[in-house]
VEXVEXMAR-516368 format. One record per residue (C-alpha): residue number from 0; x, y, z. Coordinates in nm, 3 decimals. Layout:
BEGIN
{site NUM,{X,Y,Z}};
...
***
This chain:
BEGIN
{site 0,{0.446,1.116,-2.468}};
{site 1,{0.087,1.083,-2.335}};
{site 2,{-0.073,0.766,-2.240}};
{site 3,{-0.440,0.647,-2.291}};
{site 4,{-0.610,0.526,-1.972}};
{site 5,{-0.868,0.315,-2.070}};
{site 6,{-1.209,0.183,-1.832}};
{site 7,{-1.047,-0.143,-1.666}};
{site 8,{-1.171,-0.459,-1.630}};
{site 9,{-1.257,-0.428,-1.274}};
{site 10,{-1.450,-0.849,-1.264}};
{site 11,{-1.503,-1.098,-1.464}};
{site 12,{-1.835,-1.008,-1.538}};
{site 13,{-1.794,-0.626,-1.570}};
{site 14,{-1.874,-0.536,-1.945}};
{site 15,{-1.917,-0.122,-1.859}};
{site 16,{-1.819,0.094,-1.515}};
{site 17,{-1.946,0.401,-1.352}};
{site 18,{-1.719,0.686,-1.212}};
{site 19,{-1.826,0.701,-0.850}};
{site 20,{-1.546,0.965,-0.774}};
{site 21,{-1.246,1.114,-0.904}};
{site 22,{-0.974,1.129,-0.655}};
{site 23,{-0.743,1.313,-0.900}};
{site 24,{-0.850,1.650,-1.124}};
{site 25,{-0.724,1.751,-1.478}};
{site 26,{-0.381,1.984,-1.356}};
{site 27,{-0.297,1.759,-1.055}};
{site 28,{0.047,1.531,-1.072}};
{site 29,{0.015,1.126,-1.089}};
{site 30,{0.239,0.915,-0.933}};
{site 31,{0.240,0.509,-1.041}};
{site 32,{-0.033,0.352,-0.769}};
{site 33,{-0.230,0.651,-0.703}};
{site 34,{-0.571,0.638,-0.675}};
{site 35,{-0.705,0.785,-0.991}};
{site 36,{-1.083,0.744,-0.924}};
{site 37,{-1.358,0.485,-0.796}};
{site 38,{-1.513,0.267,-1.033}};
{site 39,{-1.867,0.131,-0.977}};
{site 40,{-1.866,-0.172,-1.190}};
{site 41,{-2.171,-0.489,-1.134}};
{site 42,{-2.058,-0.618,-0.816}};
{site 43,{-1.881,-0.323,-0.609}};
{site 44,{-1.736,-0.044,-0.596}};
{site 45,{-1.318,-0.047,-0.659}};
{site 46,{-1.034,0.177,-0.625}};
{site 47,{-0.854,0.235,-0.953}};
{site 48,{-0.505,0.276,-0.962}};
{site 49,{-0.279,0.475,-1.203}};
{site 50,{-0.003,0.237,-1.409}};
{site 51,{0.165,0.534,-1.510}};
{site 52,{0.327,0.888,-1.400}};
{site 53,{0.267,1.261,-1.517}};
{site 54,{-0.015,1.513,-1.516}};
{site 55,{-0.405,1.419,-1.554}};
{site 56,{-0.418,1.594,-1.891}};
{site 57,{-0.798,1.531,-1.930}};
{site 58,{-1.076,1.304,-1.837}};
{site 59,{-1.288,1.130,-2.069}};
{site 60,{-1.618,1.011,-1.808}};
{site 61,{-1.732,1.256,-1.561}};
{site 62,{-1.866,1.161,-1.193}};
{site 63,{-2.174,0.962,-1.221}};
{site 64,{-2.117,0.900,-1.581}};
{site 65,{-2.115,0.531,-1.760}};
{site 66,{-1.907,0.360,-2.007}};
{site 67,{-1.810,0.018,-2.156}};
{site 68,{-1.469,-0.110,-2.076}};
{site 69,{-1.187,-0.003,-2.296}};
{site 70,{-1.344,0.312,-2.356}};
{site 71,{-1.126,0.616,-2.283}};
{site 72,{-1.123,0.728,-1.953}};
{site 73,{-0.836,0.945,-1.876}};
{site 74,{-0.529,1.070,-2.047}};
{site 75,{-0.180,1.127,-1.853}};
{site 76,{0.086,1.287,-2.024}};
{site 77,{0.340,1.601,-1.960}};
{site 78,{0.241,1.940,-1.864}};
{site 79,{0.120,2.117,-2.117}};
{site 80,{0.154,1.837,-2.413}};
{site 81,{-0.083,1.869,-2.713}};
{site 82,{-0.345,1.586,-2.661}};
{site 83,{-0.608,1.732,-2.948}};
{site 84,{-0.540,1.427,-3.174}};
{site 85,{-0.576,1.168,-2.876}};
{site 86,{-0.890,1.351,-2.823}};
{site 87,{-0.966,1.328,-3.175}};
{site 88,{-0.921,0.985,-3.253}};
{site 89,{-1.045,0.872,-2.912}};
{site 90,{-0.720,0.657,-2.868}};
{site 91,{-0.395,0.669,-2.928}};
{site 92,{-0.252,0.470,-3.273}};
{site 93,{-0.076,0.227,-3.006}};
{site 94,{-0.342,0.166,-2.786}};
{site 95,{-0.618,0.129,-3.108}};
{site 96,{-0.348,-0.153,-3.241}};
{site 97,{-0.333,-0.316,-2.905}};
{site 98,{-0.690,-0.305,-2.893}};
{site 99,{-0.724,-0.408,-3.242}};
{site 100,{-0.433,-0.672,-3.146}};
{site 101,{-0.688,-0.816,-2.849}};
{site 102,{-1.015,-0.851,-2.994}};
{site 103,{-0.799,-1.027,-3.314}};
{site 104,{-0.676,-1.253,-2.991}};
{site 105,{-1.033,-1.314,-2.860}};
{site 106,{-1.141,-1.416,-3.202}};
{site 107,{-0.875,-1.706,-3.228}};
{site 108,{-0.948,-1.791,-2.824}};
{site 109,{-1.308,-1.860,-2.882}};
{site 110,{-1.497,-1.972,-3.170}};
{site 111,{-1.891,-1.907,-3.252}};
{site 112,{-1.962,-2.199,-3.041}};
{site 113,{-2.317,-2.084,-2.871}};
{site 114,{-2.321,-2.080,-2.517}};
{site 115,{-2.629,-2.248,-2.362}};
{site 116,{-2.874,-2.008,-2.175}};
{site 117,{-2.736,-1.982,-1.774}};
{site 118,{-2.358,-2.057,-1.840}};
{site 119,{-2.049,-1.888,-1.744}};
{site 120,{-1.736,-1.924,-1.851}};
{site 121,{-1.472,-1.828,-1.531}};
{site 122,{-1.159,-1.713,-1.648}};
{site 123,{-0.844,-1.644,-1.461}};
{site 124,{-0.872,-1.306,-1.253}};
{site 125,{-0.608,-1.072,-1.222}};
{site 126,{-0.560,-1.052,-0.838}};
{site 127,{-0.285,-0.750,-0.875}};
{site 128,{-0.199,-0.507,-1.024}};
{site 129,{0.134,-0.713,-1.229}};
{site 130,{-0.016,-1.025,-1.236}};
{site 131,{0.004,-1.180,-1.577}};
{site 132,{-0.034,-1.528,-1.466}};
{site 133,{-0.181,-1.714,-1.195}};
{site 134,{-0.143,-2.066,-1.070}};
{site 135,{-0.416,-2.269,-0.912}};
{site 136,{-0.266,-2.378,-0.587}};
{site 137,{-0.582,-2.548,-0.420}};
{site 138,{-0.953,-2.639,-0.576}};
{site 139,{-1.232,-2.616,-0.330}};
{site 140,{-1.479,-2.733,-0.531}};
{site 141,{-1.514,-3.038,-0.783}};
{site 142,{-1.710,-3.086,-1.102}};
{site 143,{-2.023,-3.157,-1.025}};
{site 144,{-2.018,-2.989,-0.693}};
{site 145,{-2.321,-2.661,-0.613}};
{site 146,{-2.156,-2.344,-0.609}};
{site 147,{-2.335,-2.034,-0.464}};
{site 148,{-2.222,-1.693,-0.528}};
{site 149,{-2.001,-1.606,-0.272}};
{site 150,{-1.803,-1.962,-0.257}};
{site 151,{-1.474,-1.982,-0.273}};
{site 152,{-1.385,-2.176,-0.582}};
{site 153,{-1.005,-2.211,-0.548}};
{site 154,{-0.685,-2.079,-0.421}};
{site 155,{-0.484,-1.903,-0.692}};
{site 156,{-0.106,-1.819,-0.642}};
{site 157,{-0.026,-1.514,-0.810}};
{site 158,{0.305,-1.331,-0.824}};
{site 159,{0.253,-1.139,-0.466}};
{site 160,{0.039,-1.397,-0.246}};
{site 161,{-0.191,-1.700,-0.294}};
{site 162,{-0.579,-1.566,-0.279}};
{site 163,{-0.884,-1.706,-0.249}};
{site 164,{-1.127,-1.662,-0.544}};
{site 165,{-1.485,-1.627,-0.490}};
{site 166,{-1.766,-1.731,-0.750}};
{site 167,{-1.976,-1.431,-0.886}};
{site 168,{-2.199,-1.721,-0.999}};
{site 169,{-2.443,-2.004,-0.864}};
{site 170,{-2.422,-2.288,-1.058}};
{site 171,{-2.290,-2.645,-1.109}};
{site 172,{-1.942,-2.650,-1.129}};
{site 173,{-1.957,-2.829,-1.508}};
{site 174,{-1.583,-2.790,-1.615}};
{site 175,{-1.263,-2.719,-1.515}};
{site 176,{-1.009,-2.583,-1.671}};
{site 177,{-0.701,-2.558,-1.475}};
{site 178,{-0.580,-2.884,-1.256}};
{site 179,{-0.391,-2.781,-0.905}};
{site 180,{-0.044,-2.652,-0.977}};
{site 181,{-0.113,-2.582,-1.324}};
{site 182,{-0.043,-2.198,-1.444}};
{site 183,{-0.224,-1.991,-1.717}};
{site 184,{-0.260,-1.599,-1.840}};
{site 185,{-0.483,-1.353,-1.730}};
{site 186,{-0.824,-1.431,-1.881}};
{site 187,{-0.750,-1.796,-1.999}};
{site 188,{-1.048,-2.066,-1.877}};
{site 189,{-1.038,-2.114,-1.544}};
{site 190,{-1.414,-2.322,-1.546}};
{site 191,{-1.737,-2.354,-1.650}};
{site 192,{-2.057,-2.290,-1.441}};
{site 193,{-2.397,-2.321,-1.492}};
{site 194,{-2.685,-2.526,-1.458}};
{site 195,{-2.653,-2.949,-1.400}};
{site 196,{-2.627,-3.119,-1.678}};
{site 197,{-2.528,-2.909,-1.915}};
{site 198,{-2.297,-3.019,-2.210}};
{site 199,{-2.022,-2.773,-2.228}};
{site 200,{-1.746,-2.975,-2.355}};
{site 201,{-1.800,-2.751,-2.708}};
{site 202,{-1.725,-2.479,-2.493}};
{site 203,{-1.441,-2.626,-2.313}};
{site 204,{-1.249,-2.761,-2.627}};
{site 205,{-1.295,-2.417,-2.850}};
{site 206,{-1.153,-2.183,-2.523}};
{site 207,{-0.754,-2.198,-2.656}};
{site 208,{-0.584,-2.149,-2.282}};
{site 209,{-0.320,-1.921,-2.348}};
{site 210,{0.030,-1.994,-2.151}};
{site 211,{-0.106,-2.292,-1.961}};
{site 212,{0.118,-2.547,-1.890}};
{site 213,{0.184,-2.814,-2.142}};
{site 214,{-0.015,-3.101,-2.034}};
{site 215,{0.242,-3.375,-2.117}};
{site 216,{0.390,-3.682,-1.903}};
{site 217,{0.719,-3.529,-1.921}};
{site 218,{0.620,-3.177,-1.746}};
{site 219,{0.495,-3.237,-1.360}};
{site 220,{0.240,-3.001,-1.223}};
{site 221,{0.391,-3.018,-0.878}};
{site 222,{0.738,-3.127,-0.748}};
{site 223,{0.851,-3.379,-0.910}};
{site 224,{1.180,-3.639,-0.831}};
{site 225,{1.379,-3.694,-1.105}};
{site 226,{1.630,-3.956,-1.081}};
{site 227,{1.983,-4.006,-1.269}};
{site 228,{2.014,-4.364,-1.451}};
{site 229,{2.055,-4.669,-1.194}};
{site 230,{2.378,-4.806,-1.219}};
{site 231,{2.215,-5.116,-1.065}};
{site 232,{1.925,-5.236,-0.971}};
{site 233,{1.764,-5.251,-0.617}};
{site 234,{1.441,-5.381,-0.447}};
{site 235,{1.122,-5.244,-0.462}};
{site 236,{1.039,-5.032,-0.133}};
{site 237,{0.709,-5.098,-0.065}};
{site 238,{0.520,-4.897,0.232}};
{site 239,{0.229,-4.811,0.322}};
{site 240,{0.193,-4.477,0.132}};
{site 241,{-0.028,-4.241,-0.009}};
{site 242,{-0.124,-4.334,-0.352}};
{site 243,{-0.011,-4.108,-0.645}};
{site 244,{-0.101,-4.031,-1.002}};
{site 245,{0.131,-4.085,-1.285}};
{site 246,{0.308,-3.769,-1.252}};
{site 247,{0.359,-3.779,-0.898}};
{site 248,{0.155,-3.575,-0.744}};
{site 249,{-0.023,-3.645,-0.365}};
{site 250,{-0.360,-3.637,-0.365}};
{site 251,{-0.466,-3.425,-0.007}};
{site 252,{-0.721,-3.196,0.077}};
{site 253,{-0.589,-2.829,0.178}};
{site 254,{-0.641,-2.917,0.539}};
{site 255,{-0.475,-3.249,0.583}};
{site 256,{-0.194,-3.093,0.378}};
{site 257,{-0.176,-2.755,0.619}};
{site 258,{-0.187,-3.016,0.913}};
{site 259,{0.092,-3.192,0.790}};
{site 260,{0.313,-2.893,0.755}};
{site 261,{0.247,-2.794,1.085}};
{site 262,{0.335,-3.154,1.203}};
{site 263,{0.621,-3.191,1.006}};
{site 264,{0.452,-3.497,0.852}};
{site 265,{0.661,-3.634,0.489}};
{site 266,{0.327,-3.721,0.306}};
{site 267,{0.461,-3.942,0.056}};
{site 268,{0.429,-4.166,0.387}};
{site 269,{0.068,-4.142,0.470}};
{site 270,{-0.195,-4.358,0.293}};
{site 271,{-0.506,-4.159,0.221}};
{site 272,{-0.845,-4.291,0.289}};
{site 273,{-1.070,-4.080,0.101}};
{site 274,{-1.183,-4.060,-0.242}};
{site 275,{-0.909,-4.255,-0.461}};
{site 276,{-0.665,-4.253,-0.197}};
{site 277,{-0.675,-3.859,-0.122}};
{site 278,{-0.521,-3.811,0.221}};
{site 279,{-0.790,-3.612,0.453}};
{site 280,{-0.796,-3.500,0.818}};
{site 281,{-0.841,-3.824,0.987}};
{site 282,{-0.535,-3.935,0.819}};
{site 283,{-0.284,-3.733,0.936}};
{site 284,{-0.432,-3.740,1.292}};
{site 285,{-0.402,-4.124,1.281}};
{site 286,{-0.059,-4.090,1.149}};
{site 287,{0.280,-4.316,1.323}};
{site 288,{0.525,-4.229,1.167}};
{site 289,{0.769,-4.478,1.354}};
{site 290,{0.578,-4.794,1.195}};
{site 291,{0.637,-4.643,0.858}};
{site 292,{0.993,-4.561,0.906}};
{site 293,{1.044,-4.895,1.058}};
{site 294,{0.915,-5.054,0.771}};
{site 295,{1.092,-4.888,0.500}};
{site 296,{1.391,-4.916,0.705}};
{site 297,{1.433,-5.265,0.718}};
{site 298,{1.372,-5.346,0.337}};
{site 299,{1.565,-5.049,0.226}};
{site 300,{1.923,-5.162,0.030}};
{site 301,{2.124,-4.816,-0.045}};
{site 302,{2.310,-4.910,-0.395}};
{site 303,{2.467,-4.529,-0.401}};
{site 304,{2.216,-4.419,-0.663}};
{site 305,{2.221,-4.031,-0.740}};
{site 306,{1.891,-3.843,-0.740}};
{site 307,{1.739,-3.493,-0.664}};
{site 308,{1.435,-3.283,-0.655}};
{site 309,{1.282,-3.049,-0.918}};
{site 310,{1.041,-2.785,-0.775}};
{site 311,{0.877,-2.520,-1.010}};
{site 312,{0.955,-2.195,-0.925}};
{site 313,{0.618,-2.050,-0.772}};
{site 314,{0.529,-1.696,-0.908}};
{site 315,{0.597,-1.554,-0.592}};
{site 316,{0.967,-1.717,-0.634}};
{site 317,{0.992,-1.603,-1.006}};
{site 318,{0.912,-1.216,-0.903}};
{site 319,{1.151,-1.209,-0.637}};
{site 320,{1.418,-1.306,-0.831}};
{site 321,{1.344,-1.045,-1.107}};
{site 322,{1.308,-0.744,-0.878}};
{site 323,{1.653,-0.843,-0.676}};
{site 324,{1.825,-0.871,-0.958}};
{site 325,{1.719,-0.565,-1.104}};
{site 326,{1.797,-0.360,-0.806}};
{site 327,{2.172,-0.517,-0.769}};
{site 328,{2.237,-0.417,-1.081}};
{site 329,{2.085,-0.098,-1.100}};
{site 330,{2.096,0.085,-0.792}};
{site 331,{2.498,0.140,-0.682}};
{site 332,{2.454,-0.021,-0.346}};
{site 333,{2.682,0.081,-0.048}};
{site 334,{2.705,-0.025,0.286}};
{site 335,{2.773,0.103,0.627}};
{site 336,{2.835,-0.073,0.942}};
{site 337,{2.772,0.007,1.295}};
{site 338,{2.731,-0.121,1.641}};
{site 339,{2.527,0.014,1.880}};
{site 340,{2.523,-0.103,2.283}};
{site 341,{2.192,-0.205,2.371}};
{site 342,{2.210,-0.243,2.798}};
{site 343,{1.943,0.043,2.815}};
{site 344,{1.745,-0.120,2.512}};
{site 345,{1.761,-0.458,2.695}};
{site 346,{1.642,-0.266,2.984}};
{site 347,{1.340,-0.004,2.861}};
{site 348,{1.180,-0.363,2.694}};
{site 349,{1.189,-0.518,3.005}};
{site 350,{1.005,-0.258,3.234}};
{site 351,{0.736,-0.154,2.960}};
{site 352,{0.659,-0.503,2.932}};
{site 353,{0.578,-0.518,3.280}};
{site 354,{0.274,-0.316,3.188}};
{site 355,{-0.025,-0.542,3.212}};
{site 356,{-0.101,-0.676,2.847}};
{site 357,{0.177,-0.536,2.689}};
{site 358,{0.457,-0.685,2.451}};
{site 359,{0.715,-0.523,2.228}};
{site 360,{1.001,-0.670,2.092}};
{site 361,{1.337,-0.505,1.994}};
{site 362,{1.225,-0.537,1.639}};
{site 363,{0.942,-0.275,1.703}};
{site 364,{1.170,-0.059,1.884}};
{site 365,{1.372,-0.071,1.560}};
{site 366,{1.101,0.021,1.385}};
{site 367,{0.993,0.294,1.559}};
{site 368,{1.340,0.482,1.596}};
{site 369,{1.373,0.413,1.212}};
{site 370,{1.072,0.654,1.169}};
{site 371,{1.140,0.901,1.375}};
{site 372,{1.490,0.906,1.215}};
{site 373,{1.343,0.922,0.877}};
{site 374,{1.184,1.227,0.956}};
{site 375,{1.513,1.406,1.017}};
{site 376,{1.692,1.254,0.720}};
{site 377,{1.451,1.280,0.427}};
{site 378,{1.701,1.228,0.164}};
{site 379,{1.756,0.818,0.322}};
{site 380,{1.343,0.823,0.324}};
{site 381,{1.347,0.900,-0.061}};
{site 382,{1.299,0.726,-0.390}};
{site 383,{1.505,0.789,-0.708}};
{site 384,{1.342,0.803,-1.093}};
{site 385,{1.531,0.857,-1.492}};
{site 386,{1.400,1.258,-1.399}};
{site 387,{1.340,1.382,-1.041}};
{site 388,{1.400,1.190,-0.700}};
{site 389,{1.112,1.209,-0.423}};
{site 390,{1.193,1.320,-0.078}};
{site 391,{0.869,1.134,0.113}};
{site 392,{0.739,1.290,0.355}};
{site 393,{0.551,1.037,0.495}};
{site 394,{0.709,0.758,0.665}};
{site 395,{0.581,0.384,0.558}};
{site 396,{0.851,0.132,0.711}};
{site 397,{0.856,-0.220,0.517}};
{site 398,{0.896,-0.493,0.745}};
{site 399,{1.060,-0.816,0.526}};
{site 400,{0.897,-1.155,0.657}};
{site 401,{1.047,-1.468,0.549}};
{site 402,{0.773,-1.723,0.422}};
{site 403,{0.788,-2.083,0.252}};
{site 404,{0.800,-1.947,-0.123}};
{site 405,{1.066,-1.602,-0.058}};
{site 406,{1.058,-1.347,0.108}};
{site 407,{0.730,-1.027,0.129}};
{site 408,{0.703,-0.711,0.271}};
{site 409,{0.418,-0.619,0.449}};
{site 410,{0.428,-0.229,0.506}};
{site 411,{0.351,-0.038,0.841}};
{site 412,{0.183,0.246,0.751}};
{site 413,{0.275,0.609,0.875}};
{site 414,{0.535,0.433,1.133}};
{site 415,{0.614,0.769,1.295}};
{site 416,{0.286,0.832,1.445}};
{site 417,{0.226,0.523,1.589}};
{site 418,{0.292,0.383,1.945}};
{site 419,{0.515,0.087,2.010}};
{site 420,{0.240,-0.105,2.101}};
{site 421,{0.069,-0.021,1.777}};
{site 422,{0.401,-0.124,1.546}};
{site 423,{0.415,-0.485,1.770}};
{site 424,{0.055,-0.521,1.708}};
{site 425,{0.050,-0.472,1.332}};
{site 426,{0.382,-0.654,1.244}};
{site 427,{0.253,-0.986,1.421}};
{site 428,{-0.050,-0.939,1.206}};
{site 429,{0.126,-0.892,0.885}};
{site 430,{0.389,-1.176,1.000}};
{site 431,{0.115,-1.442,1.072}};
{site 432,{-0.098,-1.383,0.783}};
{site 433,{0.221,-1.346,0.565}};
{site 434,{0.329,-1.708,0.659}};
{site 435,{-0.046,-1.800,0.558}};
{site 436,{-0.073,-1.639,0.210}};
{site 437,{-0.318,-1.415,0.323}};
{site 438,{-0.170,-1.084,0.294}};
{site 439,{-0.367,-0.839,0.045}};
{site 440,{-0.127,-0.691,-0.202}};
{site 441,{-0.185,-0.292,-0.114}};
{site 442,{-0.089,-0.419,0.228}};
{site 443,{0.281,-0.504,0.046}};
{site 444,{0.275,-0.205,-0.112}};
{site 445,{0.402,0.179,-0.062}};
{site 446,{0.708,0.148,0.131}};
{site 447,{0.942,0.412,0.170}};
{site 448,{1.192,0.235,0.380}};
{site 449,{1.263,-0.166,0.457}};
{site 450,{1.350,-0.355,0.760}};
{site 451,{1.494,-0.710,0.756}};
{site 452,{1.596,-0.834,1.093}};
{site 453,{1.804,-1.204,1.128}};
{site 454,{1.865,-1.152,1.485}};
{site 455,{1.599,-1.397,1.615}};
{site 456,{1.784,-1.712,1.393}};
{site 457,{2.089,-1.608,1.560}};
{site 458,{2.278,-1.384,1.280}};
{site 459,{2.575,-1.096,1.401}};
{site 460,{2.556,-0.953,1.097}};
{site 461,{2.431,-0.930,0.698}};
{site 462,{2.401,-0.709,0.392}};
{site 463,{2.012,-0.668,0.239}};
{site 464,{1.931,-0.580,-0.109}};
{site 465,{1.768,-0.272,-0.152}};
{site 466,{1.403,-0.339,-0.217}};
{site 467,{1.312,-0.055,-0.466}};
{site 468,{1.196,0.227,-0.546}};
{site 469,{1.306,0.255,-0.174}};
{site 470,{1.669,0.413,-0.155}};
{site 471,{1.784,0.201,0.173}};
{site 472,{1.753,-0.126,0.400}};
{site 473,{1.868,-0.180,0.743}};
{site 474,{2.007,-0.526,0.839}};
{site 475,{2.002,-0.590,1.169}};
{site 476,{2.159,-0.888,1.376}};
{site 477,{2.150,-1.043,1.679}};
{site 478,{2.207,-0.865,2.013}};
{site 479,{2.516,-1.060,2.165}};
{site 480,{2.648,-1.091,2.494}};
{site 481,{3.038,-0.975,2.461}};
{site 482,{3.293,-0.827,2.669}};
{site 483,{3.321,-0.424,2.573}};
{site 484,{3.512,-0.177,2.726}};
{site 485,{3.360,0.108,2.915}};
{site 486,{3.509,0.421,3.124}};
{site 487,{3.842,0.171,3.097}};
{site 488,{3.731,-0.144,3.208}};
{site 489,{3.638,-0.446,3.010}};
{site 490,{3.323,-0.546,3.144}};
{site 491,{3.038,-0.752,2.979}};
{site 492,{2.817,-0.583,2.753}};
{site 493,{2.521,-0.682,2.500}};
{site 494,{2.580,-0.514,2.162}};
{site 495,{2.377,-0.507,1.848}};
{site 496,{2.525,-0.487,1.476}};
{site 497,{2.367,-0.327,1.200}};
{site 498,{2.449,-0.255,0.829}};
{site 499,{2.254,0.041,0.643}};
{site 500,{2.267,-0.025,0.253}};
{site 501,{2.186,0.263,0.048}};
{site 502,{2.136,0.321,-0.309}};
{site 503,{2.447,0.581,-0.420}};
{site 504,{2.191,0.782,-0.635}};
{site 505,{2.006,0.922,-0.355}};
{site 506,{2.213,0.869,-0.076}};
{site 507,{2.544,1.020,0.034}};
{site 508,{2.818,0.826,0.221}};
{site 509,{2.745,1.131,0.494}};
{site 510,{2.379,1.117,0.449}};
{site 511,{2.366,0.777,0.573}};
{site 512,{2.658,0.819,0.819}};
{site 513,{2.413,1.119,1.054}};
{site 514,{2.113,0.875,0.974}};
{site 515,{2.271,0.599,1.120}};
{site 516,{2.421,0.880,1.436}};
{site 517,{1.996,1.001,1.483}};
{site 518,{1.910,0.616,1.489}};
{site 519,{2.197,0.540,1.772}};
{site 520,{2.070,0.817,1.974}};
{site 521,{1.704,0.666,1.990}};
{site 522,{1.792,0.305,2.009}};
{site 523,{2.082,0.368,2.303}};
{site 524,{1.836,0.623,2.475}};
{site 525,{1.519,0.443,2.396}};
{site 526,{1.322,0.681,2.630}};
{site 527,{1.351,0.927,2.393}};
{site 528,{1.130,0.772,2.164}};
{site 529,{0.842,0.818,2.380}};
{site 530,{0.901,1.170,2.368}};
***
């Protein structure tokens, strides 16, 4: 069935958009994630990608033309499909009903309260294509602060990353609709900005926050310690620690929090010297863990009490759980295990790194080898769809990076065309920004194959779940020194175990085995990667 594509709302203040450039024309095939057009908003010109697959059957707004948000932009469907009824009606019945429902929701969400001149209601932005709700990780402005256009208002945690959200308005921050740690759906009330002293209580009161976390004492905003009923009373342990709110949240500045994480300091043991006991930079710099620990140990009486910590699932953790479960239970996985001789690879890396200002890792060599092998085995570089199989001619390799909240997979694009140093620089940059939650959603999309390496943690072998829609993922273990047999003699050697997980719908066992044979040639004779 054909899908109506309406003019999207690409900024919180956007009311209409202008098509700057169409990147597809009528009759072109469109895949999910393809860039349809460049849309000029009131803020910038932004690439607009398709969330549907099919053929572009109709363009409703020509280049240079302007239309309002939610008006007909294009129609995507099956080739040759009759869309005359959609063109006549302007929008499909489901879309019309959806729009009507949105209008009803909007009526329910806000009342007839008049918004004073110069006041702007800032709503939860959609910061990724799959984002349905967001969590306020940190407010960088507080009520009463002056805000300039371009200032960072808050850090918003999406299903993919934590991203800085900047203000498009100037004024005073008059109201905050969500506290740190609270979540709400896209387009819910986030903040109100306007002239200093403006009364916005009526606006805040009558703007319904859809899907927001309930503010009750029983529902904590962040990590909360839950204790089982005590069997016996124990003396209170008092120490010089940070003040906390009634729900157990420690007040701490973003910089102090980051410094504490880097130094391994437990924030609950730090005395805050900022406003209302807030922990600030100087508190972390002056903190002496020994004194607190000694005081606590001297007064603590063990009671045998059982307790546990509860930590709300982050948006990233929820999405990882959902997607891995979908992959494991929809794609029939099978595993191929191999062990490669790494003697030549070790010698090659040592010689390569002797070049001034050059340093590559074994993981960089594996990424490059995989990229070259995938060009020879496109079946392994494929993706499965209900009615077809896509054999990708380009090679975009996702490199799994462990972060605090789970796992992210930044993508090295056209890896087969990049040199080893270029791959090394890209992976190092992605890994650093991934751990600081500074990757953009676009940098984590479009992979055709994935490499997961736990060798640096001493793991010799393991299996991975396929990162769909990829057809395979390579698990890489540690290089191990061990006795090996060479020319009938037992000698000391270095080997590495790898496991290729394949989707049996697209990759047959023989195909996966042939790919590993090609990969073996590159890894055991790495000079061939330079040819």
